[in-house]
MITORLUM-500853 format. One record per residue (C-alpha): residue in three letters; z, x, y. Coordinates in steps of 0.25 Angstrom, whole numbers, plus 2048, in hexadecimal, padded with zeros to 3 digits. Example, Ala and Ser with C-alpha at 12.3 -4.5 7.8 and 13.67 -1.06 7.14 Angstrom:
BEGIN
ALA81F8317EE
SER81D8377FC
//
This chain:
BEGIN
MET83A87A80C
ASP833871802
ALA82C865807
ASP832858804
THR82685080A
LEU81884E804
PHE80C84880B
VAL803842800
VAL7F5842807
ASN7EA839803
PRO7DE840809
ARG7D4835806
SER7DC82A80D
GLY7D782481A
ASN7C9827816
GLY7CC836815
ARG7D2837823
THR7DF83C81D
ARG7D8848817
ARG7D284B825
ARG7DE84982D
TRP7E984E824
ARG7E985D829
ALA7ED858837
HIS7F884F831
GLU7FE859829
ALA7FE863835
TYR80685883D
PHE810856831
ARG812865830
THR81686683E
HIS81E859840
LEU825856832
LYS83385B831
ARG83285E822
PRO82886681A
PHE81E85F812
GLU813860808
VAL80585A806
ARG7FD8557FA
TRP7F084F7FB
THR7EC8447F1
GLU7DF8467E8
ARG7DD8397E1
PRO7E282B7E0
GLY7F082B7DB
HIS7F38397DF
ALA7FC8357EA
THR80582E7DF
GLU80683B7D7
ILE8098437E3
ALA81483A7E8
ARG81A8397DB
THR81B8487D8
ALA82084A7E6
VAL82B8407E6
GLN82F8457D8
SER82F8537DD
GLY8398517E8
ILE82F84E7F4
ARG8378457FD
THR82C83E806
VAL81E83B801
VAL81583880C
SER809830809
VAL7FD834811
GLY7F182A810
GLY7EF81C80F
ASP7F7810808
GLY7F18147FB
THR7F68227FC
LEU80481C7FF
ASN8038137F3
GLU80181F7EA
VAL80C8277F0
VAL81581B7EE
ASN81181B7E0
GLY8158297DE
TYR8228277E6
LEU82781C7DD
ASP82A81E7CE
GLY8278147C3
ILE83280A7C7
GLY83080A7D6
ARG83A8147DB
PRO8378217E2
TRP83782D7D8
GLU8418337E2
PRO84B82A7E9
GLU84B8327F6
SER83B8347F7
ARG83382C801
ILE825829805
ALA81F82B813
VAL811826818
PHE80682C820
SER7FC821820
LEU7EE826822
GLY7E681C819
THR7DC81281C
GLY7E580681D
SER7F380C81F
ASP7F97FE81D
PHE806802818
ILE80B809825
LYS8087FC82D
THR8137F5826
LEU81C801829
GLY818800838
GLU81480F838
THR80881783C
ARG7FF821835
GLU80182C83F
ALA80683A83A
GLU81083B846
ASP81782E841
VAL817833832
ALA81D840836
ARG82883883E
ARG82B82F833
LEU82C83B829
ASN835842832
ASP83E836835
ASP83F834826
HIS843825827
VAL84181F819
ARG83F810816
ALA84080A808
VAL834801807
ASP82F7F87FC
ALA8247FB7F2
GLY81C7F27E9
VAL8187F47DB
CYS80B7EE7D5
GLU8097EC7C6
TYR7FB7EA7C1
ALA7F27ED7B5
GLU7E87F77B3
ALA7DF7F87A7
GLY7E97EF7A0
ALA7F47F87A3
PRO8007F57AC
ARG8017FD7B9
SER80A7FD7C5
ARG8098037D3
TYR8128037E0
PHE80D7FF7ED
LEU8148007FB
ASN80B7F7804
VAL8027EC7FE
ALA7FD7E87F1
GLU7F27DE7EF
PHE7E87D97E5
GLY7DC7D07E6
SER7D27D27F1
GLY7DA7DC7F8
GLY7DA7E57EC
ALA7CB7E47EC
VAL7CA7E77FB
VAL7D37F47F9
ASP7CA7F97EE
HIS7BE7F77F7
VAL7C57FF802
ASN7C980A7FA
ARG7BB80B7F4
SER7B580C802
THR7B581580E
LYS7C1813817
ILE7BB819823
LEU7BC80D82B
GLY7CB80D82A
GLY7D5803824
LYS7D37F682B
MET7C37F682A
SER7C37FC81C
PHE7CB7F0817
LEU7C47E681F
LEU7B67EA81A
ALA7BC7EA80C
ILE7C17DC80D
LEU7B47D7813
ARG7AC7DE807
THR7B67DB7FC
MET7BB7CD7FF
PRO7AE7C57FE
ARG7AD7C97EF
TYR7BB7C77EB
ARG7BF7BC7E2
ASN7CD7B67E4
THR7D57B57D7
ARG7E07AD7D1
VAL7EE7B47D1
GLY7FB7B07CB
TYR8087B67D1
GLU8177B57CF
ALA8207B97DA
ASP82F7BE7D7
GLY82F7B67CA
ALA82A7A87D1
PRO8207A07C9
ARG8127A47C8
LYS8087A07D3
ASP7F97A17D2
ALA7EF7A37DE
ILE7E17A67E0
VAL7E27B37E8
ASN7D97BB7F1
ASP7E37C67F3
PHE7F27C87EF
VAL7FA7D17F7
VAL8087D77F4
ALA80D7DE800
ASN8187E8803
GLY8127EC810
ARG80B7E381A
PHE7FD7E981C
PHE7F17EC814
GLY7E27EE815
GLY7E27F6822
GLY7EB7ED82A
LEU7EB7DF824
ILE7F87D9823
PRO7FA7D1816
ALA8097D1816
PRO80E7D1824
HIS81C7CF820
ALA81D7D9815
ASP8297E2816
LEU82A7F080F
GLU8397EE80D
ASP83C7E080A
GLY83B7E17FA
LEU82F7D77FA
LEU8207D77F8
ASP8187CE801
VAL80E7C67F9
VAL8027C1800
ILE7F77B97F8
ILE7EA7B67FE
GLY7E57AA7F7
ASP7D77A47F3
VAL7CF7A8800
ASP7C17AC801
PHE7BB7B7809
LYS7B97AF816
THR7C77AB816
VAL7CC7BA814
ARG7C37BF81F
LYS7C87B4829
ASN7D67B8826
LEU7D57C7827
GLY7DA7C6836
PRO7E77BE832
LEU7E97C8826
ARG7E87D4830
GLU7F27CE839
GLY7FB7C982D
LYS7FA7BB831
HIS7F47B6824
LEU8007B181D
SER7FF7A3822
LEU7F17A181D
PRO7F0796812
GLU7E97A0809
ILE7F57AA809
THR8027AA800
HIS80D7B3803
PHE81B7B67FE
ARG8247C27FB
ALA8297C67ED
ARG82F7D27E6
GLU8277D07DA
LEU8197CA7D7
VAL8137C87C9
VAL8047C67CA
HIS7FA7C07C1
ALA7EC7C57C5
GLY7DF7CA7BF
GLN7D87D77C3
GLU7DB7D77D1
MET7DA7E47D9
ILE7E77E97DD
ASP7E97F07EB
LEU7F67F87ED
ASP7F87FE7FB
GLY7E97FE7FD
GLU7E58047EF
PHE7DE7FD7E4
VAL7E78007D8
GLY7E27F77CD
ARG7E17E87C8
HIS7EA7DE7C1
PRO7F67DC7CA
LYS8027D87C2
ARG80F7D97CA
PHE8147DE7D8
GLN8237E17DB
VAL82A7E77E7
LEU8327F37E6
PRO83D7F27F1
LYS8407FF7F9
ALA8388077EF
VAL8328117F9
ARG83981A803
LEU82F81B80E
VAL83082481A
ALA82D81B826
GLY832816833
GLU83C80A835
LYS8387FD830
GLY82F7F683A
GLY82980283F
//
């Protein structure tokens, strides 16, 4: 019987822990999954996108992302076509989150245990969740890329770039904390203009600009505590003209999702956001993708996700 499920494994995720542990995980799935499956390992950045696209177009029903939020981002970008629809309407994505931050599954309320992943795959319960698309410029040429969890630009993009160029042996929470402490003192806030859902332009001096579909980023920080993967809206959280001392003082509220009432924070929901910014570094789902953000838009119910019932 031909396999209808493909595990796309990023062996470098989790600071290489995925490579070391995959043999045991695969043996567990061979024993406990009710359907046959195949395994492909990624070999380079962007490879998961190529693998996922080819798999879905060739009839694979379920593509399982095995790695971090960045691996999942690549899989989503292979799963969706050029206009934000699955290449095959009945295909779906599943997540075995083994990365440094593993922030996306926190919004789902799910674990990173193989036993729970096998149960979800066997139950085959599908939720249609929103995705986002970010348009930006690269070397003067227009580009676009999908995201499933959180997009941001500003200081957060610089932090993510630092994390991904450093060892992640200390795990998600500590890796991001150290990157914040090392990056933020040198970051210079920037002026940004934005238009939400066609409203008049607003301008602000910004430290970080977050466009969230999920609630968590940065190894457990909660920038958008009210974000909903199925409401057809993006939660926008703007951290204004703050210095490093203020950022450091408010890391606690940000980790608890209690920062929205702070005077330096602006937050609202939107379906579409046009941005006027300079060479700000863009982070999509924990990966630095480029600079010059231009536009963000929600794609309602774009991704069919193998997951538990909403809320757990």
